[in-house]
C-alpha positions as CSV (number, residue, x, y, z in Angstrom):
1,M,168.9,-20.9,51.2
2,W,167.6,-23.9,54.2
3,A,164.4,-24.4,52.2
4,L,166.3,-24.9,48.8
5,F,168.3,-27.3,50.2
6,C,165.4,-29.4,52.4
7,Y,164.1,-29.7,48.2
8,F,166.4,-30.8,47.3
9,L,167.0,-33.6,50.2
10,L,163.4,-34.5,49.9
11,F,163.4,-35.0,45.4
12,L,166.0,-36.9,46.0
13,L,164.7,-39.3,49.1
14,G,161.5,-39.0,47.4
15,T,162.8,-40.3,44.2
16,D,165.8,-42.8,45.3
17,A,163.6,-46.1,45.2
18,A,161.8,-48.1,43.0
19,P,157.8,-47.6,42.8
20,T,156.9,-50.0,46.1
21,E,153.3,-50.6,45.2
22,D,154.5,-52.7,42.0
23,E,157.4,-55.2,43.8
24,I,156.1,-58.6,43.6
25,T,156.4,-60.6,46.8
26,Y,155.4,-63.5,45.5
27,L,154.6,-65.2,42.5
28,P,152.4,-68.4,41.8
29,G,153.9,-71.2,40.7
30,L,157.6,-70.8,41.6
31,E,158.6,-73.7,44.3
32,K,161.2,-71.0,45.7
33,Q,160.7,-67.3,44.8
34,P,163.5,-65.8,43.6
35,S,166.6,-63.7,45.0
36,F,166.2,-60.8,42.5
37,R,163.4,-58.3,42.8
38,Q,160.3,-57.7,40.3
39,F,158.6,-55.3,39.8
40,S,155.2,-55.4,37.4
41,G,152.6,-52.8,36.6
42,Y,152.0,-49.7,34.3
43,L,153.6,-47.4,32.4
44,N,151.2,-44.9,31.6
45,V,152.0,-42.9,28.1
46,A,149.4,-40.1,26.2
47,D,145.8,-40.1,26.1
48,G,144.4,-42.1,28.8
49,K,147.0,-45.1,27.3
50,H,148.5,-48.3,29.8
51,L,151.1,-50.3,29.0
52,H,151.7,-53.2,31.3
53,Y,155.5,-54.1,32.0
54,W,157.4,-56.8,34.0
55,F,160.7,-56.0,35.3
56,L,163.5,-58.2,36.5
57,E,166.9,-56.8,38.5
58,S,169.8,-58.2,37.2
59,Q,171.1,-61.6,39.2
60,N,174.4,-59.9,39.2
61,K,175.1,-56.6,39.8
62,P,171.7,-54.4,39.3
63,S,172.8,-51.0,40.5
64,S,175.7,-51.5,37.6
65,D,174.1,-54.0,35.3
66,P,172.3,-52.2,31.8
67,V,169.0,-52.1,31.5
68,V,167.4,-54.2,28.5
69,L,164.1,-53.2,26.7
70,W,162.9,-56.6,25.3
71,L,159.7,-56.3,22.5
72,N,158.4,-59.4,20.7
73,G,156.2,-58.4,17.3
74,G,152.9,-59.1,15.5
75,P,153.1,-56.3,15.1
76,G,150.0,-57.2,18.6
77,C,151.7,-59.8,20.2
78,S,153.0,-59.9,24.2
79,S,156.6,-59.4,25.4
80,L,155.7,-61.8,28.2
81,D,155.6,-64.7,25.2
82,G,159.2,-63.5,25.7
83,L,159.7,-63.2,29.1
84,L,157.9,-67.0,29.8
85,T,159.1,-68.7,26.9
86,E,162.6,-67.6,25.2
87,H,164.8,-65.8,27.6
88,G,163.5,-64.8,30.5
89,P,164.3,-66.2,34.7
90,F,161.8,-68.5,34.8
91,L,159.4,-70.4,32.5
92,I,156.1,-71.6,31.5
93,Q,156.0,-75.6,32.3
94,D,152.6,-77.4,29.7
95,D,150.6,-77.4,32.8
96,G,149.9,-73.9,32.4
97,V,150.3,-73.9,36.1
98,T,154.4,-74.5,37.6
99,L,157.1,-71.8,36.3
100,Q,160.9,-73.5,36.3
101,Y,164.0,-71.4,36.1
102,N,165.8,-71.1,33.4
103,P,169.7,-71.6,34.0
104,Y,169.8,-68.9,30.2
105,S,168.1,-65.8,31.6
106,W,169.5,-63.0,30.1
107,N,169.1,-61.2,33.8
108,K,171.3,-63.5,34.6
109,I,173.6,-60.4,33.4
110,A,171.1,-57.8,32.5
111,N,168.1,-55.9,34.4
112,M,165.5,-56.6,31.5
113,L,161.7,-54.7,31.1
114,Y,159.3,-56.9,29.3
115,L,157.2,-53.8,28.0
116,E,153.2,-55.1,26.3
117,S,153.2,-53.1,23.3
118,P,151.1,-51.3,22.0
119,V,148.1,-50.6,23.6
120,G,145.4,-53.6,23.4
121,V,148.1,-56.3,23.5
122,G,148.2,-58.8,26.8
123,F,147.8,-56.6,30.1
124,S,148.3,-53.1,28.0
125,Y,144.6,-50.7,28.0
126,S,143.7,-47.6,27.1
127,D,141.1,-46.2,29.2
128,D,138.7,-45.6,25.2
129,Q,139.2,-48.9,24.3
130,K,140.3,-48.3,21.1
131,Y,143.0,-49.7,19.5
132,I,144.1,-48.8,16.3
133,T,147.2,-47.9,16.0
134,N,150.2,-47.1,13.9
135,D,154.5,-47.6,13.8
136,T,154.9,-44.0,14.6
137,E,152.3,-43.8,17.1
138,V,153.7,-46.7,18.5
139,S,157.3,-45.9,18.6
140,M,156.3,-42.6,20.2
141,N,154.3,-44.0,23.0
142,N,157.4,-46.6,23.9
143,Y,159.4,-44.1,24.2
144,L,156.7,-42.4,26.5
145,A,157.1,-45.8,28.5
146,L,160.6,-45.0,28.6
147,K,161.0,-41.8,29.8
148,E,158.4,-42.9,32.2
149,F,160.0,-46.1,33.3
150,F,163.1,-44.6,34.4
151,R,160.9,-41.7,36.0
152,L,159.8,-44.3,38.1
153,F,163.3,-46.2,38.4
154,P,165.7,-43.0,38.8
155,E,167.9,-45.8,40.0
156,Y,168.7,-47.1,36.5
157,S,168.8,-44.3,35.3
158,S,172.3,-43.6,34.4
159,N,172.6,-47.3,33.1
160,E,173.2,-47.8,29.5
161,L,170.4,-48.7,27.6
162,F,169.2,-51.1,25.0
163,L,167.2,-52.1,22.6
164,T,166.1,-55.3,21.9
165,G,163.1,-57.2,20.0
166,E,161.5,-59.9,18.0
167,S,159.7,-60.3,14.7
168,Y,158.3,-57.1,13.9
169,G,160.5,-55.6,16.9
170,G,162.9,-55.5,13.3
171,I,159.9,-52.5,12.9
172,Y,159.5,-51.8,16.4
173,I,163.1,-51.3,17.9
174,P,165.3,-48.9,15.3
175,T,162.1,-46.5,14.6
176,L,162.1,-46.1,18.7
177,A,165.6,-46.2,18.4
178,E,165.9,-42.9,16.2
179,R,163.7,-41.2,19.0
180,V,165.6,-42.8,22.0
181,M,168.9,-41.6,20.6
182,E,168.3,-38.0,20.3
183,D,167.5,-37.8,24.2
184,A,170.9,-37.8,26.4
185,S,168.9,-38.2,29.5
186,L,168.9,-42.2,28.0
187,K,172.7,-43.5,27.9
188,L,171.5,-45.8,24.5
189,Q,174.4,-48.1,23.8
190,G,173.1,-50.0,21.1
191,I,170.1,-52.2,19.7
192,A,169.8,-56.0,18.7
193,V,166.9,-57.6,16.4
194,G,166.2,-61.1,16.3
195,N,165.0,-62.6,12.9
196,G,163.0,-58.9,12.4
197,M,161.4,-57.3,9.3
198,S,163.6,-55.4,8.4
199,S,162.5,-55.1,4.6
200,Y,159.6,-56.3,2.9
201,E,160.7,-56.6,-0.4
202,M,164.2,-58.6,0.5
203,N,161.9,-60.8,3.1
204,D,159.3,-62.0,0.5
205,N,162.3,-62.4,-2.2
206,S,164.6,-64.3,0.0
207,L,162.0,-66.2,1.2
208,V,161.5,-68.0,-2.6
209,Y,165.6,-68.5,-2.6
210,F,165.8,-70.0,0.7
211,A,162.2,-72.5,0.3
212,Y,163.9,-73.6,-3.1
213,Y,167.0,-73.8,-2.0
214,H,164.9,-75.6,1.6
215,G,163.7,-78.5,-0.9
216,L,160.6,-76.9,-0.9
217,L,159.4,-76.0,-4.3
218,G,160.8,-78.5,-6.7
219,T,162.0,-78.2,-10.3
220,Q,159.1,-77.2,-12.5
221,L,158.0,-74.3,-10.4
222,W,161.1,-73.2,-9.9
223,T,161.3,-73.1,-13.6
224,D,158.8,-71.9,-13.8
225,L,159.5,-68.7,-11.4
226,Q,162.4,-68.0,-13.2
227,K,160.5,-67.2,-16.3
228,F,158.2,-65.5,-14.9
229,C,158.8,-63.7,-12.5
230,C,162.8,-63.0,-13.3
231,S,164.7,-61.1,-16.5
232,E,168.2,-59.9,-16.9
233,G,169.1,-62.1,-14.0
234,K,167.5,-60.6,-11.5
235,C,164.3,-61.4,-9.9
236,N,161.4,-60.0,-8.4
237,F,158.8,-61.7,-6.0
238,Y,157.8,-59.3,-3.8
239,N,155.2,-56.9,-5.9
240,N,155.1,-58.5,-9.7
241,Q,152.6,-57.1,-12.4
242,D,152.6,-60.6,-14.3
243,K,149.8,-62.8,-13.9
244,N,151.9,-66.2,-14.1
245,C,154.7,-65.0,-12.0
246,A,151.4,-64.3,-9.7
247,N,149.8,-67.8,-10.1
248,S,153.8,-69.4,-9.0
249,L,154.0,-67.3,-6.1
250,S,150.2,-68.4,-5.0
251,E,152.0,-72.0,-5.2
252,V,155.0,-71.0,-3.0
253,Q,152.7,-70.1,-0.4
254,D,150.6,-71.8,-0.4
255,I,153.6,-74.5,0.1
256,V,155.2,-72.8,3.1
257,Y,152.0,-71.6,4.7
258,N,149.8,-73.7,4.1
259,S,150.7,-77.5,3.3
260,G,151.2,-77.6,7.4
261,L,154.7,-76.5,7.8
262,N,156.0,-74.8,10.6
263,M,156.7,-71.8,9.4
264,Y,158.8,-69.9,12.8
265,N,160.9,-73.6,12.2
266,L,161.4,-75.5,8.9
267,Y,162.6,-78.8,10.5
268,A,160.4,-78.2,14.2
269,S,157.4,-80.6,13.8
270,C,153.6,-78.3,14.1
271,P,151.7,-78.0,17.7
272,G,148.5,-79.3,17.8
273,G,149.1,-80.4,14.5
274,V,148.7,-79.7,10.3
275,G,145.1,-77.5,10.3
276,S,143.5,-75.0,9.2
277,R,144.2,-71.1,9.7
278,L,140.9,-70.7,10.4
279,N,138.7,-72.7,12.6
280,V,135.3,-71.5,14.6
281,E,135.3,-72.9,18.2
282,D,132.6,-71.9,20.7
283,G,131.8,-68.3,18.2
284,Q,135.1,-67.7,18.4
285,L,136.8,-67.2,15.4
286,V,140.7,-68.5,15.5
287,V,143.8,-67.1,13.2
288,R,146.3,-69.0,13.3
289,D,147.9,-66.3,11.3
290,L,150.2,-63.3,11.9
291,G,149.7,-61.2,8.8
292,N,153.4,-61.1,7.8
293,I,152.8,-63.9,5.6
294,F,152.9,-61.7,2.6
295,I,154.2,-62.3,-1.1
296,N,153.2,-58.7,-0.6
297,H,152.6,-55.9,1.3
298,Q,148.5,-56.0,-1.2
299,W,148.1,-59.4,-0.4
300,T,147.8,-58.7,3.8
301,Q,145.8,-55.9,3.6
302,L,143.5,-57.8,1.5
303,R,144.3,-60.7,3.8
304,N,143.0,-58.0,7.0
305,Q,140.2,-56.9,4.8
306,K,138.6,-60.3,4.5
307,L,139.0,-61.7,7.8
308,Q,137.5,-58.5,9.6
309,S,134.6,-59.5,7.1
310,L,134.5,-62.5,8.3
311,A,135.1,-61.6,12.3
312,A,132.0,-59.4,12.3
313,L,130.1,-62.2,12.1
314,H,131.4,-63.8,15.4
315,L,131.6,-62.7,19.1
316,S,135.3,-62.4,18.8
317,V,138.6,-63.6,17.4
318,R,141.1,-65.0,18.5
319,L,144.9,-64.7,17.2
320,D,147.6,-67.2,17.5
321,P,150.9,-67.8,15.9
322,P,150.6,-71.2,13.8
323,C,152.3,-73.8,15.2
324,T,152.7,-72.5,18.4
325,N,150.8,-73.4,21.3
326,S,150.4,-70.8,24.3
327,T,147.8,-72.4,26.1
328,P,150.0,-72.4,29.1
329,S,150.6,-69.2,29.4
330,S,147.6,-68.1,28.9
331,L,146.3,-69.8,31.8
332,Y,149.1,-68.7,33.8
333,L,149.1,-65.0,33.3
334,N,144.7,-65.2,33.2
335,N,144.8,-66.7,37.1
336,P,143.4,-64.5,39.1
337,Y,146.4,-65.0,42.2
338,V,148.7,-64.3,38.8
339,R,146.9,-61.1,37.7
340,K,146.6,-60.1,41.2
341,A,150.7,-60.8,42.0
342,L,151.3,-58.0,38.3
343,H,149.1,-56.1,40.0
344,I,147.0,-55.9,36.9
345,S,144.3,-53.7,36.5
346,P,140.7,-54.7,36.1
347,K,140.5,-52.6,33.1
348,A,142.2,-55.1,31.0
349,L,141.5,-57.8,28.8
350,D,142.1,-61.3,29.3
351,W,145.4,-62.2,28.7
352,V,146.3,-63.7,24.8
353,I,149.4,-63.9,22.9
354,C,148.5,-62.1,20.1
355,S,145.7,-59.1,19.8
356,A,143.2,-59.6,17.1
357,E,142.5,-56.3,17.1
358,V,145.3,-54.6,17.4
359,N,147.0,-56.4,14.2
360,L,144.1,-56.2,11.8
361,N,143.8,-53.0,12.7
362,Y,147.9,-51.9,12.2
363,G,149.2,-49.2,10.2
364,R,152.6,-51.1,8.6
365,L,154.1,-47.0,7.6
366,Y,157.6,-48.3,7.6
367,M,158.2,-50.9,4.0
368,D,162.0,-50.8,5.1
369,V,163.4,-49.4,8.5
370,R,167.2,-49.2,6.3
371,K,167.2,-45.1,7.0
372,Q,166.7,-45.9,11.0
373,Y,170.0,-48.4,10.8
374,L,171.8,-45.2,8.5
375,K,171.3,-42.6,11.4
376,L,172.2,-44.8,13.9
377,L,174.7,-45.7,12.6
378,S,176.1,-42.9,11.3
379,A,176.5,-41.7,14.9
380,L,179.1,-43.6,15.1
381,K,179.2,-45.3,18.4
382,Y,176.1,-47.7,19.2
383,R,176.6,-51.3,18.8
384,V,174.1,-52.6,16.1
385,L,172.9,-56.5,16.1
386,V,170.5,-58.0,14.0
387,Y,171.0,-62.0,14.6
388,N,168.7,-65.2,12.7
389,G,167.5,-68.2,13.1
390,D,168.4,-69.9,10.0
391,V,165.8,-71.8,10.0
392,D,163.2,-69.7,10.3
393,M,160.7,-68.6,7.2
394,A,158.8,-65.9,9.3
395,C,161.7,-63.5,8.7
396,N,164.4,-65.5,6.9
397,F,168.0,-64.9,7.9
398,L,169.0,-64.5,3.7
399,G,166.3,-61.2,3.8
400,D,168.3,-59.6,6.7
401,E,171.5,-60.5,5.2
402,W,171.0,-59.3,2.5
403,F,169.3,-55.9,4.5
404,V,172.5,-55.6,6.4
405,E,174.7,-55.9,3.3
406,S,172.5,-52.6,2.0
407,L,173.9,-50.8,4.3
408,Q,177.1,-50.6,2.9
409,Q,179.1,-50.2,5.6
410,K,182.8,-51.2,6.1
411,V,183.6,-54.7,6.3
412,E,185.9,-54.6,10.3
413,V,185.6,-59.4,10.6
414,Q,184.9,-61.4,7.0
415,R,182.2,-64.3,7.4
416,R,183.3,-66.5,10.1
417,T,181.6,-69.1,12.1
418,W,181.3,-68.4,15.4
419,I,181.8,-71.0,18.2
420,Y,180.1,-70.9,22.3
421,D,180.7,-73.6,24.8
422,D,178.5,-76.6,25.0
423,V,177.5,-79.6,27.3
424,D,179.2,-81.2,24.6
425,G,182.0,-79.4,24.4
426,Q,182.9,-76.4,21.9
427,Q,180.2,-75.7,19.2
428,V,179.7,-73.6,16.5
429,G,176.7,-71.1,16.5
430,G,176.7,-70.0,13.5
431,F,178.2,-67.4,11.0
432,V,179.0,-63.7,11.8
433,K,180.1,-61.5,9.6
434,E,181.3,-57.8,10.9
435,F,180.8,-54.1,9.8
436,S,181.8,-50.8,11.6
437,N,179.1,-50.9,14.6
438,I,176.8,-53.1,13.2
439,A,176.9,-57.0,13.3
440,F,175.0,-59.9,11.5
441,L,175.1,-62.9,13.1
442,T,173.4,-66.8,12.7
443,V,172.7,-68.7,14.5
444,K,172.5,-72.6,13.4
445,G,169.5,-75.0,13.7
446,S,167.5,-72.5,15.7
447,G,163.9,-71.3,14.2
448,H,162.3,-67.7,15.1
449,M,162.2,-67.8,18.1
450,V,166.1,-68.4,19.1
451,P,166.1,-68.3,23.0
452,T,163.5,-70.8,23.1
453,D,165.3,-73.4,20.3
454,K,168.6,-73.1,21.3
455,P,169.2,-71.3,25.0
456,I,172.8,-72.0,25.2
457,A,173.7,-70.7,21.7
458,A,171.5,-67.4,22.5
459,F,172.9,-66.6,25.9
460,T,176.2,-66.6,24.8
461,M,175.5,-64.0,22.1
462,F,173.9,-62.3,24.2
463,T,176.4,-61.9,26.7
464,R,179.1,-61.2,23.9
465,F,176.3,-58.2,22.7
466,I,176.1,-56.6,25.8
467,K,179.4,-57.0,26.9
468,K,180.5,-55.5,23.7
469,Q,183.0,-59.0,23.6
470,P,183.6,-59.8,19.7
471,Y,181.4,-62.6,18.8
């Protein structure tokens, strides 16, 4: 009996604290080190895969505040971009050296876990250095990473858990939630997806309307689209086999994605200026295109084949999202002192915002995530938020609004404005429509990266989501 008591005592003592070897004791670039604890290291999952994480304790009450997982999209882009440029406690400055504290950091009220997923992204790596993966494998590895996180940080195992993400996180998050909801040891409370890919078909179809009604297409092209792509009042801009329709859609694609517009924020300038999607720099093929730039899924596959053949002619490929400047983050994260502070493995590659190898070889298995959302909603206990910056063209608000409406949930609150407090007084944040356990919310004047464009509105939205308050 005494031996059993000693065993349990040792077990409790040995698992009652975060891994000290992962704690960040000094982070370069900060004028003053933070008062909250933070950790960086690896979560080891199946088959020699090592997912890099950066965990930041809440600035409020870490012992009782929820744990919030954040995933950026791509597929193949690093969640450290979300940390350093969107809603982390410190934001990278243009010099690539300095960090400034963010007054609207999401870790003001939550314990934030940023996971670089899949392996091959950012500092995450695999022992076999093979980075071909797909939606199902990624959701399993993300689930295993969560399990490993709570094994390393058992003091958080009873805290509420929320899963959040952006862009292709629209696939990552609900497919992960489908696994997490089956595990009673994980205290899942809900999910939030920002400017997410929810349905390829709805995203494609809605994009054409978005482009026309934002003044991008012109009367003649719109007339041709109506003539060749529509019949009996219904338009198919997704997989239409009509050759004339395909030609018109090709014009739409050129205007939206190849004319120099910022696809992530229609009304913002394009950092770096108007330029080619493909450039060769120092023997490296630089691709400014993430492959969600489709006018149907077949186009994405053809694009990947073309890029893979071009990549074979060059030593390496760098994948940069168009109209974004990742140079400051790259300079900072590849600084040897920063890598040491973050406990980055020598086996990890140089940090880049998006992995070309992961993106070009990625298996997109889900054309929509309707089944996953309906499964979550049928449990009648999870809080779900789908939010969109309303001037984003990569994953536009209209497609996600259609998607949420298609779930046919009971309407609880009709579409209305939502309000937040700004330095100039109360402001309209956008519009929200609430259904049973799910809400669709727009953020007025924001693009794809909502916390970057509208930090105060985003923090207000996040607070109401986490605290289960009315929007």
